[in-house]
C-alpha positions in Angstrom: -26.0 -66.3 -4.2 -29.4 -64.8 -4.2 -29.8 -61.0 -4.3 -32.9 -59.9 -2.4 -34.4 -56.5 -2.8 -32.9 -55.5 0.6 -29.4 -56.5 -0.5 -29.7 -54.6 -3.8 -30.9 -51.5 -1.9 -28.0 -51.8 0.5 -25.5 -51.8 -2.3 -27.1 -48.9 -3.9 -27.1 -46.9 -0.7 -23.4 -47.8 -0.1 -22.5 -46.5 -3.6 -24.5 -43.3 -3.1 -22.8 -42.8 0.3 -19.3 -43.4 -1.1 -20.0 -41.0 -4.0 -21.3 -38.4 -1.5 -18.3 -38.6 0.8 -15.9 -38.6 -2.1 -17.5 -35.5 -3.7 -17.4 -33.7 -0.3 -13.9 -34.6 0.6 -11.8 -31.4 0.7 -9.1 -30.7 -1.8 -5.7 -32.1 -1.0 -3.7 -29.6 1.0 0.0 -29.1 1.0 2.7 -26.7 -0.3 1.6 -25.2 -3.6 4.6 -22.9 -4.3 6.7 -24.5 -7.1 9.9 -22.8 -5.7 9.6 -24.3 -2.3 11.7 -27.3 -1.3 8.6 -29.3 -0.2 6.4 -28.4 -3.2 3.5 -30.9 -3.7 2.2 -30.9 -7.3 -0.8 -32.9 -6.1 -1.9 -30.3 -3.6 -4.7 -28.0 -4.5 -4.9 -25.8 -1.4 -1.8 -24.4 0.3 -1.6 -25.3 4.0 1.2 -22.8 4.9 3.8 -25.6 5.2 6.1 -24.4 2.4 9.8 -24.3 3.3 12.6 -22.7 1.3 16.2 -23.0 0.6 17.3 -19.4 0.9 20.7 -17.8 1.5 20.4 -14.6 3.5 23.5 -12.3 3.6 24.9 -11.1 6.9 24.5 -7.5 5.8 22.3 -5.6 3.2 24.6 -6.5 0.3 23.2 -7.9 -2.9 24.9 -8.4 -6.2 24.0 -9.9 -9.6 25.8 -12.7 -11.3 28.5 -10.3 -12.6 29.2 -8.8 -9.2 27.3 -5.5 -9.8 25.4 -4.2 -6.8 21.7 -4.4 -7.2 20.9 -2.1 -4.2 19.8 1.5 -4.6 18.1 3.9 -2.1 19.9 7.2 -2.8 16.6 9.1 -2.6 15.9 7.9 0.9 19.5 8.7 1.9 18.9 12.3 0.8 15.7 12.6 2.8 17.3 11.2 5.9 20.0 13.8 5.6 17.5 16.5 4.9 15.7 15.8 8.1 19.0 15.7 10.0 20.0 19.1 8.7 16.5 20.5 9.5 16.8 19.2 13.0 20.2 20.7 13.5 18.9 24.1 12.4 15.8 23.9 14.5 17.8 23.1 17.7 19.7 26.4 17.4 16.5 28.0 18.7 17.1 26.2 22.1 20.2 28.5 22.5 18.4 31.7 21.6 19.1 31.8 17.9 16.4 33.1 15.5 15.1 30.3 13.2 13.4 31.4 10.0 10.1 29.5 9.4 10.3 30.2 5.7 13.7 28.6 5.5 12.4 25.5 7.3 9.5 25.3 4.8 12.0 25.6 1.9 14.1 22.8 3.4 10.9 20.7 3.8 10.1 21.1 0.1 13.7 21.3 -1.1 13.0 24.7 -2.7 15.6 27.4 -3.0 17.7 25.9 -0.3 21.4 25.1 -0.3 22.2 22.0 1.7 25.4 21.3 3.5 25.2 17.9 1.8 28.2 16.4 3.6 27.7 13.0 1.9 27.8 14.7 -1.5 24.4 13.4 -2.6 23.7 16.4 -4.8 20.8 17.4 -2.6 20.7 21.0 -3.6 18.4 21.3 -6.6 17.5 17.6 -6.4 13.9 16.5 -7.1 13.9 14.7 -3.7 12.1 16.3 -0.9 10.3 15.5 2.4 7.0 17.4 1.7 5.7 15.3 -1.1 6.5 12.1 0.7 4.7 13.1 3.9 1.6 10.9 3.9 1.8 11.2 0.1 1.7 15.0 0.2 -1.6 15.1 2.1 -2.5 18.8 2.3 -3.8 18.7 5.9 -0.7 16.9 7.2 1.7 19.1 5.3 -0.1 22.2 6.6 0.3 21.0 10.1 4.0 20.5 9.8 4.5 23.8 8.0 2.4 25.6 10.6 4.7 24.2 13.3 7.7 25.5 11.3 6.2 29.0 11.1 5.4 28.9 14.8 8.9 28.0 15.7 10.2 30.8 13.6 7.8 33.3 15.3 8.7 32.0 18.8 12.4 32.2 18.2 12.0 35.8 17.1 9.9 36.7 20.2 6.7 37.1 18.2 4.6 34.3 19.7 2.9 35.0 23.0 3.7 32.6 25.8 6.5 30.8 23.9 10.1 30.9 24.8 13.2 28.9 25.9 12.5 26.8 29.0 15.5 25.7 31.1 15.6 22.6 33.3 15.8 22.8 37.1 19.6 22.0 37.1 20.2 24.6 34.3 21.8 22.0 31.9 19.0 21.7 29.4 17.1 24.4 27.5 14.3 23.9 24.9 12.2 26.3 22.8 8.5 25.5 23.7 5.1 27.1 23.3 2.7 28.2 26.0 1.4 24.6 26.4 4.8 23.1 26.6 5.0 21.7 23.1 8.5 21.6 21.7 8.3 22.2 17.9 11.7 20.6 17.1 10.6 17.3 18.5 7.1 17.4 17.0 8.6 18.1 13.6 11.6 15.7 13.7 9.8 12.7 15.3 6.6 13.6 13.5 8.3 13.3 10.1 9.9 10.1 11.2 6.3 8.8 11.3 4.4 10.7 8.6 7.2 10.4 6.1 9.6 7.5 6.9 7.3 5.0 8.7 4.4 5.7 6.4 6.5 5.1 3.3 8.0 1.9 4.7 4.8 0.3 6.0 2.1 1.5 3.6 3.8 2.5 0.4 6.9 0.6 -0.5 5.9 -2.7 1.3 2.3 -2.2 0.0 0.6 -4.0 -2.9 1.1 -1.1 -5.2 4.9 -1.3 -5.0 5.2 -5.1 -4.4 2.9 -6.4 -7.1 5.3 -5.3 -9.9 7.9 -6.7 -12.3 10.6 -8.8 -10.8 12.4 -9.8 -14.1 13.1 -6.4 -15.7 16.7 -5.8 -14.8 18.8 -4.7 -17.8 22.5 -4.9 -17.0 23.4 -3.8 -20.6 21.8 -0.4 -19.7 23.5 -0.4 -16.3 20.1 -1.2 -14.7 21.1 -3.9 -12.3 17.9 -4.4 -10.2 14.3 -5.3 -10.8 11.5 -2.9 -10.1 10.4 -5.0 -7.1 14.0 -5.2 -5.7 14.3 -1.4 -6.0 11.0 -0.8 -4.2 12.1 -3.1 -1.4 15.5 -1.2 -1.2 13.6 2.1 -0.9 11.7 0.8 2.1 14.9 -0.3 3.7 16.4 3.1 2.9 14.0 4.8 5.2 15.0 2.5 8.0 18.8 2.5 7.7 20.8 5.5 8.7 23.8 5.1 6.5 26.0 8.2 6.3 29.7 9.0 6.1 29.4 12.3 8.0 26.2 12.4 10.0 25.8 10.5 13.2 24.2 7.1 12.2 22.6 6.9 15.6 19.4 8.5 14.3 15.8 7.9 13.3 14.2 4.4 13.2 17.5 2.5 13.3 18.5 4.2 16.5 15.2 3.6 18.2 14.8 0.0 17.1 18.2 -0.7 18.6 17.0 0.6 21.9 14.0 -1.7 22.1 14.3 -5.1 23.7 10.9 -6.8 24.2 9.8 -10.5 23.9 13.5 -11.6 24.4 14.6 -10.0 21.2 16.1 -6.7 19.9 13.8 -4.9 17.5 16.7 -3.7 15.3 17.9 -7.3 14.8 14.4 -8.5 14.0 13.7 -5.7 11.4 17.2 -5.9 9.9 17.0 -9.7 9.4 13.5 -9.3 7.9 14.7 -6.7 5.4 17.6 -8.9 4.4 15.5 -12.1 4.2 12.8 -10.4 2.2 15.3 -8.9 -0.2 16.9 -12.3 -0.7 13.5 -13.9 -1.2 12.7 -11.3 -3.9 16.0 -12.0 -5.7 15.2 -15.7 -5.6 11.6 -15.2 -6.6 10.2 -16.6 -3.4 7.4 -14.2 -2.8 5.6 -16.1 0.0 8.8 -15.6 2.1 8.8 -11.9 1.2 5.3 -11.6 2.3 6.1 -13.1 5.7 8.9 -10.6 6.1 6.6 -7.7 5.2 4.3 -8.5 8.1 7.3 -8.9 10.5 8.6 -5.5 9.6 5.2 -3.8 9.9 4.5 -5.3 13.3 7.9 -4.7 14.7 8.1 -1.1 13.6 4.7 -0.4 15.2 6.0 -2.0 18.4 9.1 0.2 18.3 7.0 3.3 17.7 4.7 2.6 20.6 7.4 1.4 22.9 9.4 4.6 22.4 6.3 6.6 23.1 6.0 4.7 26.4 9.7 5.3 27.1 9.1 9.1 26.8 6.0 9.0 28.9 8.1 7.3 31.6 10.6 10.0 31.2 7.9 12.6 31.8 6.7 10.7 34.9 10.3 10.7 36.3 10.7 14.4 35.6 7.1 15.5 36.5 8.4 18.5 38.5 10.8 19.8 35.8 8.9 21.8 33.2 11.6 21.8 30.6 12.4 18.1 30.7 8.8 16.9 31.3 7.6 18.9 28.3 10.5 17.8 26.2 9.7 14.1 26.9 6.0 14.6 26.3 6.6 16.4 23.0 8.6 13.3 21.8 5.9 11.0 23.2 3.2 13.0 21.4 5.0 12.8 18.1 5.4 9.0 18.3 1.8 8.5 19.4 0.7 10.6 16.4 2.9 8.4 14.2 1.3 5.1 15.2 -1.6 5.1 12.7 0.7 5.8 9.7 1.5 2.1 9.5 -0.4 -0.5 7.6 -3.1 -2.5 9.5 -1.9 -1.1 12.9 -3.0 -2.2 16.3 -3.3 1.4 17.3 -5.9 3.3 15.2 -6.2 7.0 14.7 -9.1 7.1 17.2 -6.9 5.1 19.7 -4.0 7.5 19.3 -6.3 10.5 19.8 -7.7 8.9 22.9 -4.3 8.4 24.4 -3.4 12.0 23.7 -6.6 13.1 25.3 -5.7 11.1 28.4 -2.4 12.9 28.6 -4.1 16.3 28.1 -3.5 19.2 25.8 -1.5 21.4 28.2 1.7 19.7 29.3 2.0 22.1 32.3 -1.2 20.6 33.7 -0.4 16.9 33.3 -0.5 14.6 36.3 1.4 11.4 37.1 -2.0 9.6 37.2 -2.9 10.7 33.7 0.5 9.7 32.3 0.3 6.3 34.0 -3.2 5.8 32.5 -2.0 6.8 29.0 0.9 4.4 29.3 -1.5 1.6 30.3 -3.7 2.4 27.3 -0.9 2.3 24.8 0.7 -0.8 26.3 -2.7 -2.6 26.2 -3.1 -1.8 22.5 0.4 -3.1 21.7 0.3 -6.2 23.9 3.1 -5.0 26.2 2.9 -6.1 29.8 2.6 -3.6 32.6 6.0 -4.6 33.9 7.7 -4.1 30.5 5.9 -0.8 30.0 7.2 0.5 33.3 10.7 -0.5 32.5 10.9 1.0 29.0 
């Protein structure tokens, strides 16, 4: 066989082309996590196909190989009970009782206050408090809440002009409100659900700073049965659950998540399963699974927060002619709208939340049905909630 110049050049060009396409061929993709059931040791780039053999308990119960519980969130339990006691005290103003602003501030910071502490958590004198955990102790946010506490105290003592107990049209409901219709009890309670509980779940304990930590440092010989990562996850869960032997467990985020049913699912079920799955994943060192659950929890909690705000806007629309109830509903809506930006990577930014509040208006005595419908539409749009669902919340 004779090789002509054209033949030789053709072979050379073919070799060059094969070399070019081989060098440009992308790395093999597949599952690159060694603990996954479909791990591919030849894969160089993960394609998101990893699957895992993971056992998730039916409730939030986790034990080590010796049967010792590895779950601990006593600090969060204390803070839930602190806010419950604060709320009970604030509500006495609705019946005409004098509420001391200084006492509320002491409760907020757990300073010189004796708690009822019905769960025997040793709250009195404990290092646990709400103030330092409110947006990490941010001075401006703390000052806002303490200002509301002082205002409630002054109003209950008859020292704040325009404030007083407002009674519903049928005479069955009474709420201490300021001259613009703001109800301090709701702003403080629901506001701290956001600025303290929601913020710590979404941004702090499920954040990189608390999740990128040791997961092999349990020391059963020292009665330290959980890893640092497991404990941080438990602390996030502690702000969501409402466990108590003596206080109504129908409270805070667990209560509201139970009330929300959107996208053919119940939010409490979604969040609770994600917490259990994420914790099981941490204990099995399956961190990609944990990361998926973090995103689920963050997104579903934001949905709950926004959906509940819409629910209260609807309540205000239904009671537009009843000053006491309308203002009560709008105070709750305002607190939840203010809470939305406290999550991580939220769909509703601070600017968005402020815009919604601006649409509602500063004075609850001057709101209109039209402005409330517009605010509801804005919020639903940000959260991807249909108009029909928003109207039915």
